[in-house]
Structure formats: structure tokens, C-alpha cells
BAFI-407511 format. One record per residue (C-alpha): x negated, y negated, z negated. Coordinates in steps of 0.5 Angstrom, whole numbers. Layout:
REM residues N
{px=X&py=Y&pz=Z}
...
END
This chain:
REM residues 209
{px=1&py=13&pz=47}
{px=2&py=10&pz=40}
{px=-4&py=12&pz=35}
{px=-6&py=10&pz=28}
{px=-13&py=10&pz=26}
{px=-13&py=11&pz=18}
{px=-20&py=11&pz=14}
{px=-23&py=7&pz=8}
{px=-26&py=0&pz=10}
{px=-33&py=1&pz=12}
{px=-31&py=8&pz=15}
{px=-31&py=7&pz=22}
{px=-24&py=7&pz=24}
{px=-24&py=-1&pz=27}
{px=-30&py=1&pz=32}
{px=-26&py=8&pz=34}
{px=-19&py=5&pz=35}
{px=-23&py=0&pz=40}
{px=-26&py=5&pz=44}
{px=-20&py=9&pz=44}
{px=-16&py=3&pz=47}
{px=-21&py=2&pz=52}
{px=-21&py=9&pz=54}
{px=-14&py=10&pz=54}
{px=-12&py=3&pz=56}
{px=-8&py=1&pz=50}
{px=-7&py=-5&pz=46}
{px=-12&py=-5&pz=40}
{px=-9&py=-8&pz=34}
{px=-12&py=-10&pz=28}
{px=-8&py=-13&pz=23}
{px=-14&py=-15&pz=19}
{px=-15&py=-19&pz=26}
{px=-8&py=-21&pz=26}
{px=-8&py=-24&pz=19}
{px=-14&py=-27&pz=20}
{px=-11&py=-31&pz=26}
{px=-5&py=-33&pz=23}
{px=-9&py=-36&pz=17}
{px=-13&py=-40&pz=22}
{px=-7&py=-42&pz=26}
{px=-3&py=-44&pz=19}
{px=-9&py=-48&pz=16}
{px=-7&py=-51&pz=9}
{px=-1&py=-47&pz=8}
{px=-4&py=-40&pz=8}
{px=-9&py=-41&pz=2}
{px=-6&py=-36&pz=-2}
{px=-6&py=-30&pz=3}
{px=-13&py=-32&pz=4}
{px=-15&py=-31&pz=-3}
{px=-11&py=-25&pz=-3}
{px=-15&py=-22&pz=3}
{px=-22&py=-25&pz=1}
{px=-21&py=-21&pz=-6}
{px=-19&py=-15&pz=-2}
{px=-12&py=-14&pz=-5}
{px=-6&py=-12&pz=0}
{px=-2&py=-17&pz=4}
{px=5&py=-17&pz=3}
{px=10&py=-12&pz=7}
{px=14&py=-17&pz=11}
{px=8&py=-22&pz=13}
{px=4&py=-15&pz=16}
{px=11&py=-12&pz=19}
{px=13&py=-19&pz=22}
{px=6&py=-19&pz=26}
{px=6&py=-12&pz=29}
{px=14&py=-12&pz=30}
{px=12&py=-14&pz=37}
{px=7&py=-9&pz=39}
{px=11&py=-3&pz=36}
{px=17&py=-5&pz=41}
{px=12&py=-5&pz=47}
{px=12&py=2&pz=45}
{px=4&py=3&pz=47}
{px=-2&py=2&pz=41}
{px=-7&py=3&pz=37}
{px=-6&py=1&pz=30}
{px=-12&py=0&pz=26}
{px=-11&py=-2&pz=19}
{px=-3&py=-1&pz=19}
{px=0&py=2&pz=15}
{px=-3&py=1&pz=9}
{px=2&py=4&pz=4}
{px=7&py=10&pz=5}
{px=12&py=4&pz=5}
{px=10&py=1&pz=11}
{px=9&py=8&pz=14}
{px=16&py=9&pz=13}
{px=18&py=3&pz=16}
{px=14&py=4&pz=22}
{px=18&py=11&pz=23}
{px=24&py=8&pz=22}
{px=22&py=2&pz=27}
{px=20&py=8&pz=33}
{px=26&py=12&pz=31}
{px=30&py=7&pz=33}
{px=27&py=6&pz=40}
{px=26&py=14&pz=41}
{px=18&py=12&pz=41}
{px=15&py=17&pz=35}
{px=7&py=17&pz=33}
{px=3&py=21&pz=38}
{px=-3&py=23&pz=33}
{px=-6&py=20&pz=27}
{px=-13&py=20&pz=27}
{px=-17&py=20&pz=19}
{px=-24&py=18&pz=19}
{px=-27&py=20&pz=13}
{px=-34&py=18&pz=10}
{px=-37&py=18&pz=3}
{px=-36&py=12&pz=-1}
{px=-44&py=11&pz=-2}
{px=-45&py=10&pz=5}
{px=-39&py=6&pz=6}
{px=-42&py=0&pz=1}
{px=-49&py=1&pz=4}
{px=-46&py=0&pz=11}
{px=-41&py=-6&pz=9}
{px=-47&py=-10&pz=5}
{px=-50&py=-11&pz=12}
{px=-44&py=-12&pz=16}
{px=-44&py=-18&pz=21}
{px=-38&py=-20&pz=25}
{px=-37&py=-25&pz=31}
{px=-34&py=-31&pz=30}
{px=-31&py=-31&pz=37}
{px=-30&py=-24&pz=40}
{px=-29&py=-20&pz=33}
{px=-35&py=-16&pz=34}
{px=-38&py=-12&pz=28}
{px=-46&py=-11&pz=27}
{px=-50&py=-8&pz=22}
{px=-57&py=-11&pz=20}
{px=-59&py=-4&pz=19}
{px=-56&py=1&pz=23}
{px=-53&py=-3&pz=29}
{px=-57&py=-10&pz=29}
{px=-55&py=-15&pz=35}
{px=-61&py=-16&pz=40}
{px=-62&py=-24&pz=37}
{px=-61&py=-25&pz=29}
{px=-54&py=-27&pz=28}
{px=-52&py=-28&pz=35}
{px=-47&py=-23&pz=39}
{px=-49&py=-19&pz=44}
{px=-43&py=-19&pz=48}
{px=-41&py=-26&pz=48}
{px=-46&py=-31&pz=44}
{px=-42&py=-32&pz=39}
{px=-45&py=-34&pz=32}
{px=-45&py=-28&pz=27}
{px=-42&py=-29&pz=20}
{px=-42&py=-25&pz=13}
{px=-34&py=-24&pz=11}
{px=-32&py=-26&pz=4}
{px=-29&py=-19&pz=3}
{px=-35&py=-15&pz=5}
{px=-39&py=-16&pz=-1}
{px=-40&py=-11&pz=-6}
{px=-36&py=-13&pz=-11}
{px=-30&py=-14&pz=-7}
{px=-31&py=-7&pz=-2}
{px=-31&py=-3&pz=-8}
{px=-24&py=-6&pz=-10}
{px=-22&py=-5&pz=-3}
{px=-24&py=2&pz=-4}
{px=-20&py=3&pz=-10}
{px=-14&py=0&pz=-7}
{px=-15&py=4&pz=-1}
{px=-15&py=11&pz=-5}
{px=-9&py=9&pz=-10}
{px=-4&py=6&pz=-4}
{px=-7&py=8&pz=3}
{px=-10&py=15&pz=2}
{px=-3&py=18&pz=0}
{px=-1&py=16&pz=7}
{px=-5&py=22&pz=10}
{px=0&py=27&pz=6}
{px=6&py=23&pz=9}
{px=3&py=25&pz=16}
{px=1&py=32&pz=15}
{px=8&py=33&pz=13}
{px=9&py=31&pz=21}
{px=4&py=35&pz=24}
{px=0&py=30&pz=27}
{px=-6&py=29&pz=23}
{px=-13&py=30&pz=27}
{px=-19&py=29&pz=21}
{px=-26&py=27&pz=24}
{px=-32&py=25&pz=20}
{px=-34&py=18&pz=21}
{px=-42&py=21&pz=20}
{px=-46&py=21&pz=27}
{px=-46&py=19&pz=34}
{px=-41&py=14&pz=35}
{px=-40&py=17&pz=42}
{px=-39&py=23&pz=40}
{px=-34&py=22&pz=35}
{px=-30&py=18&pz=41}
{px=-31&py=24&pz=45}
{px=-28&py=29&pz=40}
{px=-22&py=25&pz=39}
{px=-21&py=24&pz=46}
{px=-21&py=31&pz=47}
{px=-16&py=33&pz=42}
{px=-12&py=27&pz=45}
{px=-12&py=30&pz=52}
END
């Protein structure tokens, strides 16, 4: 199975990608997490890359493609955060064509900007397992402690409102055109990111089954 989950920052695509990956037993590949791991492993040499991410800009194509290439070659993945430009989508298409493994579906999660900003303003991430919480809508049982692994929760620099608004502008300019690219291929399934998480997941599963 080869799935892409696309949506604006804070739309809930990461949550859905994780749940779908667990249901279908397919690797969940978050390019944001891969990039943060890459920066941690190359401390002192990735200051510019870290600055780009923290300011809400997009990372160079060559770096991102290098990180996801192995997952593409394995022919089974659920991508969350990739591709982020039409150019990246075209490169991915070429890579998949070369191994005769086309995309099965693109899940497009939609939500209003005001709701996104409200969600991300209260978002906290686990420093150990990457689980995501929200102080209003999905708080941890114990303050700043992950329910799953006990790791410390923190607020990412790119989740502050100013950066979120910049990320949204970049999304509408660079990433949303991908939807038209994939609609022409007839593989887009659009769904609202509002409502019960499990109901959204079940609707996507029904579409994929």
C-alpha cells in the first residue's frame, strides 16, 4: 500500500497517518520527524536547516528526497508531509514509475485556518515518541507528560502563531497545488478534519478497503 496524507499544518494529517499505518501495518513516514532526527544526528552542521524549519519554510528538495528514497523503494508507506511541492510530487511519481509501484490514494484532509491556528497554539509534542497533544482538545493525563511513554512534552518552535501563519501561506502557495496534480490522476479522497478522530479514520479505511 502506498498512501499520501496531505493537509494544512494542524489539519490532523499526522494523527490520521499514524492510525492508518497501524491499521494497515504499513510504515508511517513523517518527513518532519525524519528531518528533526537528521538535525539531531548532525548537531552543529545543520544550523541553517534547523532555522529554515523553525521559521516555517520548506527544506531543500534534495535533502527531503534523500530521506524518503528508501521507503519508496520498499514499495509500502504512508507519507505524512511529503510531497510538499508539485516538483516533489513529480519526482516521487518518477521514482514509483521506475519500480512499477504507483500510488494507491491521496487522502486530502481539509479544515479552516482559524481552527488550525487555535489547534496549534495549544499543541505539545512528546520528546521521546513524538505523540501530539493539545492543551484544550486532547490534553495529557498529567501536565507535560506523555500518556504513552512518560516522555516530556514540549512546544515546537514552529508551532507559535506567527510561524503557523507563515506555514499556512507556504502551504497554500506551494503544497495545495499538489491536489490538482493528483486529482488529474483520479486518486484524491477529500475528507474534513473536523469531528471524531475515529470516525474520520473509519471513513478513510472504508475508502481504501
